[in-house]
C-alpha positions in Angstrom: -1.2 16.0 0.8 1.1 14.0 -1.8 -0.3 12.5 -4.9 -0.7 8.4 -3.4 -2.4 10.1 -0.7 -5.6 11.8 -2.8 -5.5 9.0 -4.8 -7.0 7.5 -1.4 -8.8 9.7 -0.4 -10.7 9.7 -3.6 -11.4 5.9 -3.5 -12.2 6.0 -0.2 -14.9 9.4 -0.7 -15.9 7.6 -4.5 -16.8 4.6 -2.0 -18.3 6.1 0.8 -21.1 8.4 -1.5 -21.8 5.1 -4.2 -20.2 7.2 -6.9 -19.3 5.1 -10.3 -16.5 6.3 -12.2 -18.6 5.9 -15.1 -20.9 9.1 -13.5 -18.1 11.8 -12.5 -16.3 10.9 -16.1 -20.1 12.3 -17.4 -20.1 15.2 -14.8 -16.4 16.3 -15.1 -16.6 15.8 -19.6 -14.3 13.1 -20.6 -14.8 9.1 -21.1 -14.6 7.1 -17.9 -11.2 5.7 -19.1 -9.6 9.2 -18.9 -11.7 10.4 -16.1 -10.4 7.6 -13.8 -7.1 7.6 -15.4 -6.8 11.2 -14.0 -8.8 10.2 -10.5 -5.8 7.6 -10.2 -3.1 9.7 -10.6 -2.1 8.8 -14.0 -3.1 12.0 -16.0 -3.7 15.5 -14.9 -7.0 17.4 -15.2 -7.8 21.2 -16.8 -8.8 23.8 -13.7 -12.6 23.4 -14.4 -12.8 20.0 -14.6 -10.9 19.5 -11.3 -13.6 21.8 -9.9 -15.8 19.7 -11.0 -14.4 16.7 -9.6 -14.1 18.2 -6.4 -17.8 19.5 -6.0 -18.9 15.7 -6.4 -16.1 14.6 -4.1 -15.6 17.3 -1.6 -12.2 18.3 -2.3 -10.4 21.1 -1.2 -8.4 23.9 -2.6 -4.6 21.8 -2.9 -6.4 18.4 -3.2 -8.1 19.9 -6.7 -5.1 21.8 -7.5 -3.0 18.6 -7.3 -5.7 16.9 -10.2 -4.1 19.4 -12.5 0.0 19.2 -12.0 1.3 17.0 -14.6 1.5 13.1 -13.3 4.1 10.7 -12.4 2.6 8.6 -14.1 3.7 4.4 -13.6 1.1 3.6 -11.4 2.2 -0.6 -10.5 5.1 -1.5 -7.6 6.3 -4.1 -9.0 7.7 -5.6 -12.9 5.7 -8.1 -12.5 2.0 -7.2 -11.3 0.6 -9.6 -8.6 -3.1 -8.2 -8.4 -5.0 -10.7 -10.6 -6.9 -8.5 -12.6 -3.8 -6.8 -14.0 -1.7 -9.5 -13.8 -3.8 -10.6 -16.8 -2.9 -7.6 -18.9 0.7 -8.6 -18.8 -0.4 -12.2 -19.6 -1.5 -11.5 -22.4 1.5 -9.0 -23.3 3.3 -11.7 -22.6 1.5 -14.5 -25.0 0.2 -12.2 -27.3 2.7 -9.1 -27.8 4.4 -10.6 -30.3 1.1 -11.5 -32.2 0.3 -7.7 -32.1 3.7 -6.6 -33.4 3.4 -8.3 -36.0 -0.2 -7.8 -37.0 0.4 -3.9 -36.2 3.8 -4.3 -38.3 1.9 -6.3 -41.4 -0.8 -3.4 -41.1 0.7 0.2 -40.4 4.8 -0.2 -41.0 7.6 0.2 -38.5 5.9 2.0 -35.6 4.6 1.8 -32.7 0.6 2.6 -31.2 0.6 5.5 -29.2 0.3 5.6 -25.3 -0.8 9.5 -25.7 -2.5 9.8 -28.4 -4.7 7.4 -27.1 -8.6 6.0 -25.8 -9.7 3.1 -23.9 -12.1 2.0 -23.3 -13.9 -0.3 -21.3 -18.0 -2.6 -21.6 -20.3 -5.2 -21.0 -20.4 -8.2 -23.6 -23.5 -10.2 -22.4 -23.2 -14.0 -23.2 -25.6 -16.4 -22.4 -22.0 -18.7 -20.8 -21.2 -15.4 -18.2 -20.8 -11.4 -20.0 -17.5 -10.3 -21.1 -15.4 -7.7 -20.8 -14.0 -5.9 -23.9 -10.8 -3.9 -23.5 -10.2 -1.4 -27.1 -6.7 0.4 -26.8 -7.3 3.1 -29.4 -3.9 4.5 -29.8 -2.8 7.1 -32.8 0.6 5.3 -34.9 3.7 6.5 -35.4 5.9 5.4 -37.7 9.8 5.4 -36.6 11.3 8.2 -37.7 14.0 7.2 -40.6 16.9 10.2 -40.3 
């Protein structure tokens, strides 16, 4: 089995068992952002984490081993995403990317936000006009090295 097929199987098993990403994350002891990324093929799990996920979802030994492999990252099939929800992040980057860059550089200096030393959280914020989505990217600042 390849990683893409395993991802499809995991999504199918999750749906069939009625298990949330948050519940799986709790069981394996990771944040929902990390656990979901791992189960969708973008991160790797430790042996113990993979075994727990495998037991919860009903995966075989080969599939559990595949969850532990270093992934080939990048899950979007096209440069401009077509899924409306994912496209909104592309649109946010197009509209606010230079603003984010300017504000981060003003606060921290010349560098980048790590996507390796990084945490992601998604939260619901109640609002009388309709609940809001709060997405938090929390990455370590990495200054450019001068040499």
